[in-house]
C-alpha positions in Angstrom: 40.7 10.3 -16.9 40.3 14.0 -16.3 42.0 14.8 -19.7 39.5 12.5 -21.4 36.6 14.3 -19.6 38.0 17.7 -20.7 38.3 16.5 -24.3 34.7 15.2 -24.2 33.3 18.4 -22.7 35.7 20.6 -24.7 36.4 22.7 -21.7 39.3 23.1 -19.3 38.4 21.7 -15.8 41.8 22.2 -14.2 44.6 24.7 -14.3 47.9 22.9 -14.0 51.3 24.2 -13.1 54.5 22.7 -11.6 53.4 23.9 -8.2 49.6 23.5 -8.0 46.4 22.4 -9.6 43.3 24.6 -9.5 39.8 24.2 -10.7 38.7 26.5 -13.5 35.2 28.1 -13.3 33.9 25.3 -15.5 35.6 22.8 -13.2 34.0 24.3 -10.1 30.5 24.1 -11.8 31.2 20.5 -12.9 32.3 19.5 -9.4 29.2 21.1 -7.9 27.0 18.8 -10.0 29.2 15.8 -9.2 28.8 16.4 -5.5 25.0 16.1 -5.8 25.4 12.9 -7.8 27.8 11.3 -5.3 25.5 12.3 -2.5 22.6 10.5 -4.2 24.8 7.4 -4.7 25.8 7.5 -1.0 22.1 7.8 0.0 21.2 4.8 -2.2 24.0 2.7 -0.6 22.9 3.8 2.9 19.3 2.8 2.3 20.1 -0.6 0.8 22.6 -1.4 3.6 20.0 -0.4 6.2 17.3 -2.5 4.6 19.7 -5.5 4.4 20.6 -5.2 8.0 17.9 -5.9 10.6 16.2 -2.6 11.1 15.2 -1.6 14.7 13.8 1.2 16.7 10.5 2.9 17.4 8.1 3.8 14.6 5.6 6.4 15.5 2.3 6.1 13.5 -0.8 8.3 13.6 -4.1 7.3 11.9 -7.7 8.3 11.6 -9.6 6.3 14.2 -11.6 4.0 11.9 -8.7 2.9 9.8 -6.5 2.7 12.9 -9.0 0.4 14.7 -10.3 -1.7 11.8 -7.3 -2.2 9.6 -3.9 -1.3 11.1 -3.8 -3.7 14.1 -3.7 -6.8 11.7 -1.1 -5.1 9.5 1.1 -4.1 12.4 0.9 -7.7 13.7 2.0 -9.1 10.3 4.7 -6.5 10.0 6.1 -7.2 13.4 6.4 -10.9 12.7 8.9 -10.0 10.0 10.6 -7.1 11.8 10.3 -7.9 15.6 12.9 -5.3 16.5 10.7 -2.4 15.2 8.3 -1.2 17.9 5.3 0.7 16.6 3.5 3.4 18.7 0.1 3.9 17.2 -1.9 7.0 18.0 -5.5 7.6 16.8 -7.5 10.8 16.3 -9.8 12.4 13.8 -7.5 15.2 12.7 -4.3 15.0 10.6 -1.1 14.9 12.6 1.6 17.5 12.5 4.5 15.2 11.6 7.3 17.5 12.8 5.8 18.9 16.0 4.3 15.6 17.0 7.4 13.6 16.1 5.3 11.4 14.0 7.0 9.1 11.4 3.9 8.3 9.3 0.3 9.6 9.2 -2.6 7.8 7.5 -5.1 10.4 6.1 -8.2 10.2 4.0 -7.4 13.3 2.1 -4.2 14.4 0.3 -1.9 16.5 2.5 -1.7 20.2 1.6 1.1 21.4 3.8 4.6 21.9 2.5 7.4 19.5 3.4 5.5 16.2 3.2 5.4 13.3 0.8 2.3 11.2 0.2 1.5 7.7 -1.1 -2.0 6.7 -2.0 -2.9 3.3 -0.8 -6.4 3.0 -2.3 -9.3 5.2 -3.4 -12.3 5.4 -1.1 -16.0 5.3 -2.1 -18.5 6.4 0.5 -22.0 4.9 0.9 -25.1 6.1 2.4 -26.3 3.3 4.7 -29.1 2.5 7.1 -30.3 -0.5 9.0 -33.2 -2.7 7.6 -35.2 -1.8 10.8 -34.9 1.9 10.1 -36.0 1.5 6.5 -39.1 -0.5 7.6 -40.5 2.6 9.3 -38.9 5.2 6.9 -39.3 4.4 3.2 -35.9 4.5 1.4 -35.1 7.8 -0.3 -35.2 7.7 -4.1 -33.5 11.0 -4.8 -31.2 13.1 -2.6 -34.0 15.6 -1.8 -35.9 12.8 0.0 -33.2 12.9 2.7 -34.9 15.9 4.2 -37.6 13.5 5.4 -35.1 11.2 7.1 -32.9 11.1 10.3 -29.4 11.9 8.9 -26.4 11.0 11.0 -23.5 13.3 10.3 -19.8 13.3 10.9 -18.9 16.5 12.7 -17.1 19.0 10.4 -16.2 22.7 10.8 -19.0 25.1 10.0 -22.7 25.3 10.8 -24.2 23.7 7.8 -24.1 20.1 6.6 -24.1 19.1 3.0 -23.7 15.8 1.2 -22.5 15.9 -2.4 -24.0 13.5 -5.1 -23.0 12.5 -8.6 -25.0 10.4 -11.0 -23.4 10.1 -14.4 -22.5 13.7 -15.3 -25.0 15.3 -13.0 -23.8 16.8 -9.7 -26.0 18.1 -6.9 -25.7 19.1 -3.2 -28.1 18.4 -0.5 -28.0 20.4 2.7 -29.7 18.9 5.7 -30.0 19.3 9.5 -28.4 16.3 11.2 -30.5 14.2 13.5 -27.3 13.2 15.4 -23.6 14.3 15.2 -20.4 12.7 16.2 -16.7 13.2 15.4 -16.0 9.5 15.5 -16.6 7.1 12.6 -17.0 4.1 14.8 -19.8 5.8 16.7 -21.4 6.8 13.4 -21.3 3.1 12.3 -22.8 1.9 15.5 -25.6 4.5 15.4 -26.5 3.4 11.9 -26.6 -0.3 13.0 -28.9 0.6 15.8 -31.4 2.1 13.4 -30.9 5.7 14.4 -30.9 6.9 10.8 -28.8 7.2 7.5 -25.1 7.6 7.7 -22.3 8.3 5.2 -19.4 5.9 5.7 -16.4 4.5 3.8 -16.9 1.5 1.6 -14.4 -0.7 3.4 -16.0 0.0 6.7 -19.5 -1.0 5.7 -18.5 -3.8 3.3 -19.1 -6.5 5.9 -22.4 -5.1 7.1 -23.7 -4.8 3.6 -22.7 -8.4 2.9 -24.5 -9.6 6.1 -27.5 -7.5 5.5 -27.1 -5.6 8.8 -26.9 -2.4 6.8 -28.5 -1.4 3.5 -27.0 0.8 0.7 -29.2 3.8 0.3 -29.4 5.7 -3.0 -26.9 3.1 -4.6 -27.1 4.7 -8.1 -25.5 7.9 -6.7 -21.9 8.5 -5.7 -21.9 10.3 -2.4 -19.4 12.2 -0.3 -19.2 14.9 2.3 -15.8 16.3 1.2 -14.3 15.3 -2.2 -15.3 12.6 -4.7 -11.5 11.8 -4.9 -11.1 10.7 -1.3 -8.6 8.0 -0.5 -6.2 6.6 2.1 -2.8 8.3 2.0 0.4 7.3 3.8 2.0 10.7 4.6 5.7 11.1 5.7 8.1 14.0 6.0 9.8 15.0 2.8 13.5 14.3 3.5 16.3 13.3 1.2 16.9 10.1 3.3 13.9 8.1 4.4 14.8 5.9 7.4 14.6 2.2 6.6 12.0 1.4 9.2 9.6 4.0 7.6 10.2 2.8 4.1 9.8 -0.8 5.1 6.5 -0.2 6.8 5.1 2.0 4.1 6.0 -0.6 1.4 4.5 -3.3 3.5 1.2 -1.6 4.1 1.0 -0.6 0.4 1.6 -4.2 -0.7 -1.2 -5.4 1.7 -3.8 -2.8 0.7 -3.1 -1.5 -2.8 -5.2 -3.0 -5.6 -8.8 -3.6 -6.1 -10.6 -5.1 -3.2 -7.5 -5.7 -1.0 -8.8 -3.4 1.8 -12.0 -5.6 1.9 -9.9 -8.8 2.2 -8.0 -7.4 5.1 -11.2 -7.0 7.1 -12.4 -10.4 6.2 -9.1 -12.0 7.3 -9.3 -10.0 10.5 -12.8 -11.4 11.1 -11.7 -15.0 10.4 -9.0 -14.7 13.1 -11.7 -13.9 15.6 -14.0 -16.7 14.7 -13.4 -19.9 16.6 -15.1 -23.2 15.7 -16.6 -25.0 18.7 -14.8 -28.1 19.9 -16.3 -31.3 18.9 -16.9 -34.2 21.3 
C-alpha cells in the first residue's frame, strides 16, 4: 500500500534497509498531514458515539433577561423531556457572559460576539419596534417623523455613555434622533411594563411586543421606519467556546434551540405556545 502511495505521489516516503525503516523528509510531511486527518476522523467518531449514547451532565447557559424569561423556559422544558439526564443551569443578566471565566457553556446574545475564541450561530434576525400604549397616545398625538419624538416621553434602555440616540431607516434614508429619556432602565421586562402602563414610547424587540400588538395593548409607533438603538442587523446568537471538540450536550441543545426558533415567525409561535399552556378553560357543570 505504501509503495502504491509513493508511486502515486512520485516521492519516496520511507528509507528501507535490512535493519530499519525511516521516514524521508517528504514522508514526515505527509505523516504530519495524516495525523490531522486521523484526528478529525476520531473527533467525528467521538461526537457520533456521544450523541448516540444518552448524554448527561450539567449544561450552564447564560442569556439576556428578556429572552431568558420569555422564550428559554419553554424550550428547556421541551429539551429536558428528550434528554432528562441533562441538567440546565440558567443565569440571566443584561451583559454578555465571559464563557471561560464564568464556566458558561452557551450564551444567548442579541449582537454578534467580537472576542476571540468563540463560535456563534444566529438563531433569528430581530427587528425593533417603537411602541406605546393606546392610553398614552390619547393624550400625546403619535409622532409622524423621528423629530417628533422630542415632544414625547421616551423610555430608554440604559447604555454606556451620556447621550441617547435611536437610529432610523426609511427606504435608503438614514437618520439619527438624539433625545433625553423620560425614564431609564437596564431591564427589558421593566421597559415593556412601563410602556404598557402608559409611561411613554419604548424601543423593544419584535418577538417581545408581538403579542401586545396583536391584542392592542401596545401600538406600533412610526411603523414606516426601521428603528434601532445599536445595529440594524441585530439578532439572537447562540455563542459557545471555539473548541475542536464540542461536547454532545452543548451541540444537542444548540441544534434543538435552532430547530425550534430558526425560520420566519417561529419565535412568535414559541410565545403563543407558551401563552396557550398558561390558559386554562373553566370547568363546565
